[in-house]
N, C-alpha and C positions, 0 to 999 in steps of 0.2 A: 657605624650602626648598618640594622641589617632590614634588606626591605623584606617583606610579604607580599609571593606573589601568589594569587588567585586562579585555578586554568576552571572554564567550564566547559571544557572538552570544545569538538572542534567545531565549527560552525554548520547550520542545514547548508545542504549540498543546495545548488542553482536546481527552483523547480520544485524544489519540496514542498508541502504542504505546510502550515504550522495552526489551520486553524481550516480542514474539510467540510463545504458543506453537502458536497451531497454524497450519492452513494459512489459515482465511480470516480470522488475527490477520494473517500475513503477506502475505497479497493488498493490506487495508485499510495497512500501514505504508508497504509500496513505493507505492501509490497516492498516500501522502500524498508522500514523498520527491521521486514524479517531477510533485507538484503537479498529480496530475488530479483530472476529474470520473470520478466512474464508466461515464459513457458513452465517454469520453476512454481510456479503461484499458479499453476491453471493445474500442474501434476497432482499437489499437494488437493486443488478444490476436485481432483476428479472429474474439469471438465476442458474441451479441447482449447485449443492454443485461440484459437479464435473468439470463440467461446466470450474468451477471456479478457482476448483485447477489447471486443466491441463492450464489456459491460465497463473497465476501464476507460474506455474514451465517450462513454455516454450515447453511446448509441442502439444498446438495447440491457434492457434490466431483466434479472436475472429470474427465470422460473419460481415457482415457491419451491421446490425440489430442492432447491439448494441455497436458497434462503438461510435458511437452522447450520448448513456448512460453512458460510460465511459470516455468518454470526459466531458462533466457534470457532473461526478462523484469526 
């Protein structure tokens, strides 16, 4: 008798957010989905590493001019 085993992929890494609630959590989740470092995400978005880090940590919120970039990212 043969047994069929279904695999669903690797479990999420520790710290991976499955249900983000804040902008900071959404940024982190998206960065993880893309497999990027914070500096790489900052470069893609055209912001400094410091700004991106502050956004992802929830210390500051992005200004209106960056919200469109974040929406499309």
